[in-house]
C-alpha positions as CSV (number, residue, x, y, z in Angstrom):
1,M,17.0,-2.5,7.7
2,S,17.8,-2.1,4.1
3,D,19.1,-5.6,4.2
4,A,15.8,-6.9,5.7
5,K,13.8,-5.1,2.9
6,R,15.9,-6.6,0.2
7,R,15.2,-10.1,1.6
8,A,11.4,-9.5,1.7
9,A,11.5,-8.3,-1.9
10,E,13.6,-11.2,-3.0
11,A,11.2,-13.6,-1.3
12,A,8.3,-11.9,-3.0
13,L,9.9,-12.3,-6.4
14,E,10.1,-16.1,-5.8
15,L,6.2,-16.1,-5.6
16,L,5.8,-14.5,-9.0
17,P,4.2,-16.6,-11.9
18,Q,6.3,-17.3,-14.9
19,G,4.1,-14.7,-16.7
20,G,1.0,-12.5,-16.3
21,I,-0.2,-9.2,-15.0
22,I,1.3,-8.0,-11.7
23,G,0.6,-5.0,-9.5
24,L,3.6,-2.9,-8.8
25,G,3.4,-1.4,-5.2
26,T,5.0,1.8,-3.9
27,G,7.6,2.5,-1.2
28,S,11.0,1.5,-0.4
29,T,10.7,-2.3,-0.3
30,A,8.3,-2.1,-3.5
31,T,11.1,-0.3,-5.2
32,L,13.5,-3.1,-4.5
33,F,10.8,-5.6,-5.7
34,I,10.4,-3.7,-9.0
35,D,14.1,-3.7,-9.5
36,G,13.8,-7.5,-9.4
37,V,10.9,-7.5,-11.8
38,G,12.8,-5.5,-14.3
39,R,15.7,-8.1,-14.1
40,L,13.3,-11.0,-14.6
41,V,11.7,-9.2,-17.8
42,K,15.3,-8.6,-19.0
43,E,15.9,-12.5,-18.6
44,G,12.6,-13.1,-20.7
45,R,9.8,-13.5,-18.2
46,K,6.7,-12.4,-19.7
47,L,5.5,-10.0,-16.8
48,V,3.3,-7.0,-17.5
49,G,2.7,-4.4,-14.7
50,V,0.0,-2.0,-13.3
51,P,1.8,0.7,-11.1
52,T,0.2,2.0,-8.2
53,S,1.8,5.4,-8.2
54,A,3.7,7.9,-10.7
55,Q,6.9,6.8,-8.8
56,S,6.4,3.1,-9.5
57,H,5.2,3.9,-13.1
58,A,8.4,5.8,-13.8
59,Q,10.6,3.2,-12.2
60,A,8.9,0.4,-14.3
61,E,9.3,2.4,-17.5
62,R,12.9,3.0,-16.8
63,L,13.6,-0.7,-16.4
64,G,11.7,-1.6,-19.4
65,I,8.7,-3.5,-17.8
66,P,5.8,-3.4,-20.1
67,L,2.8,-1.6,-18.5
68,L,-1.0,-1.8,-19.1
69,D,-3.2,1.2,-19.6
70,P,-3.9,2.8,-16.3
71,N,-7.6,3.0,-16.8
72,G,-8.1,-0.7,-16.5
73,P,-9.9,-3.0,-16.0
74,W,-7.1,-5.6,-15.4
75,D,-6.8,-9.2,-14.5
76,I,-4.2,-9.0,-12.1
77,V,-2.5,-12.4,-10.9
78,M,-0.6,-10.9,-8.0
79,T,0.3,-7.5,-6.3
80,V,3.3,-7.0,-4.3
81,D,3.2,-3.9,-2.0
82,G,4.6,-2.6,1.3
83,A,2.6,-1.4,4.4
84,D,3.2,0.9,7.2
85,E,1.7,-1.3,9.9
86,V,0.4,-4.8,9.8
87,S,-1.8,-6.3,12.6
88,A,-1.8,-9.9,14.0
89,E,-5.0,-10.3,11.9
90,L,-3.1,-9.3,8.7
91,D,-4.9,-6.1,8.4
92,L,-3.0,-3.0,7.2
93,I,-2.3,0.6,7.4
94,K,-1.0,2.0,4.3
95,G,-0.6,5.6,2.8
96,G,2.7,6.8,4.2
97,G,3.7,7.3,0.6
98,A,0.3,9.1,-0.3
99,C,-0.7,6.3,-2.8
100,H,-3.3,4.4,-0.9
101,A,-6.2,5.1,-3.1
102,R,-4.5,3.8,-6.1
103,E,-3.0,1.0,-4.2
104,K,-6.5,-0.1,-3.0
105,I,-7.9,-0.1,-6.5
106,V,-5.0,-2.3,-7.7
107,A,-5.3,-4.5,-4.8
108,A,-9.2,-5.0,-5.2
109,A,-8.4,-6.1,-8.8
110,S,-5.7,-8.7,-7.7
111,K,-6.2,-12.5,-7.0
112,Q,-3.3,-12.3,-4.6
113,N,-2.0,-9.5,-2.5
114,V,1.5,-10.0,-1.2
115,I,2.8,-7.5,1.4
116,V,6.5,-7.1,2.1
117,V,7.6,-5.6,5.3
118,D,10.4,-5.7,8.0
119,E,9.8,-6.7,11.5
120,S,9.3,-3.0,12.7
121,K,6.0,-2.7,10.8
122,M,4.3,-5.6,12.9
123,S,1.9,-4.7,15.5
124,K,-0.7,-6.6,17.7
125,Q,-3.5,-4.0,16.7
126,L,-3.6,-1.3,14.1
127,G,-3.0,2.1,15.4
128,E,-0.4,1.1,17.8
129,R,2.4,2.6,15.6
130,W,0.6,4.6,12.9
131,A,-2.0,7.0,12.3
132,V,-4.7,6.4,9.5
133,P,-4.0,8.4,6.3
134,V,-7.1,9.6,4.6
135,E,-7.1,11.2,1.3
136,V,-9.8,13.8,1.0
137,L,-11.1,16.2,-1.7
138,D,-9.4,19.5,-1.9
139,F,-12.6,21.4,-1.9
140,G,-14.0,21.7,1.6
141,H,-11.0,19.7,3.1
142,A,-11.2,21.7,6.4
143,A,-14.9,20.8,6.7
144,T,-14.0,17.1,6.1
145,A,-11.3,17.3,8.7
146,A,-14.1,18.4,11.2
147,L,-16.0,15.4,10.3
148,L,-12.8,13.3,10.7
149,S,-12.4,14.7,14.3
150,G,-15.4,12.6,15.4
151,Y,-13.0,9.5,15.2
152,G,-9.6,10.8,16.3
153,K,-7.2,13.8,15.8
154,P,-6.9,14.6,12.0
155,V,-3.5,16.3,11.1
156,L,-3.0,17.8,7.6
157,R,0.0,16.2,6.1
158,V,2.6,18.9,5.4
159,K,6.2,18.6,4.2
160,D,8.7,21.5,3.9
161,G,5.8,23.9,4.5
162,K,3.6,22.7,1.7
163,Q,0.5,20.4,1.7
164,V,1.5,16.9,0.7
165,R,-0.6,15.9,-2.4
166,T,-1.5,12.6,-3.8
167,D,-0.9,11.7,-7.5
168,S,-4.5,12.8,-8.0
169,G,-3.8,16.3,-6.5
170,N,-5.7,15.7,-3.2
171,P,-4.6,16.5,0.4
172,I,-4.1,13.9,3.1
173,Y,-5.0,14.0,6.7
174,D,-3.4,11.5,9.1
175,L,-6.1,10.6,11.6
176,N,-4.7,9.5,14.9
177,A,-7.3,7.2,16.2
178,G,-5.4,5.4,18.8
179,V,-5.4,1.6,19.0
180,I,-8.3,0.5,16.5
181,A,-10.4,-2.3,18.1
182,N,-12.4,-2.7,14.9
183,P,-10.6,-1.6,11.7
184,A,-13.4,-2.9,9.5
185,E,-16.1,-0.8,11.3
186,L,-13.7,2.5,11.2
187,E,-12.9,1.9,7.4
188,S,-16.7,1.8,6.7
189,A,-17.5,4.8,8.9
190,L,-14.6,6.9,7.4
191,S,-15.6,6.0,3.7
192,L,-19.1,7.2,4.3
193,L,-17.9,10.8,5.3
194,P,-18.6,13.4,2.6
195,G,-15.2,14.5,1.1
196,V,-13.4,11.4,1.8
197,V,-11.7,9.9,-1.2
198,E,-10.0,6.7,0.4
199,T,-8.7,5.6,3.8
200,G,-5.5,3.9,4.4
201,L,-7.1,1.1,6.2
202,F,-6.7,-2.1,4.3
203,V,-8.9,-4.8,6.0
204,G,-9.0,-8.4,4.8
205,R,-7.1,-7.5,1.7
206,A,-3.7,-9.0,2.2
207,T,-3.4,-12.6,1.2
208,T,0.3,-13.1,2.3
209,V,2.6,-11.2,4.3
210,L,6.4,-11.6,4.1
211,V,8.2,-10.3,7.1
212,A,11.9,-9.9,7.0
213,G,13.9,-10.0,10.3
214,D,17.4,-10.9,11.5
215,G,16.4,-14.6,11.4
216,G,15.3,-14.5,7.7
217,V,11.9,-14.1,6.2
218,R,8.8,-15.6,7.6
219,R,5.6,-16.0,5.7
220,L,2.2,-15.3,7.2
221,D,-0.8,-16.5,5.1
222,R,-4.5,-15.4,5.7
223,P,-6.7,-18.4,6.3
224,S,-8.6,-19.1,3.1
């Protein structure tokens, strides 16, 4: 699996412009991509990054990648990020790394969004493999969970006996909504609930998906 992720990351590096502002995603495949960006910067490429998490920020700093102010606004040429699940329509579920709110902000500021995954992340419809991460405000989060239960089964994310927190300090509920017939409708409905900060549904946001498998890397493009 690590070889497949490396192939996907290398394929994404080949799509980068010679220079410009790029979004630096979060996760295991994005980590390999950022390593490659660091290598290109050392070779003289004029690339400047906007990280989507404290993790990617720390990695980019360590590699000497110039970074922009986190407040924005930014004119991002391309963002490269991973995903937890990708549908046949190239819609995504993200948030396994608890960074989806920041990832969505950066994606919205990007002209192109390139998603790097291996074959295990591909599904016919969203929800076949992954629950929908929902970042919520800490205040009243159990009350927000009660509202989320109208759309599936919300489970507070806990690791090692402690609540998982986003970089913004908020808890996450993983909403098992089953197979999602209309991701755009669900994304809109969840976003309107009081207390919801952001959902892990990324509908219509991926420009290109690079899928690494045993036979190499295949490229899927959203129709323009």
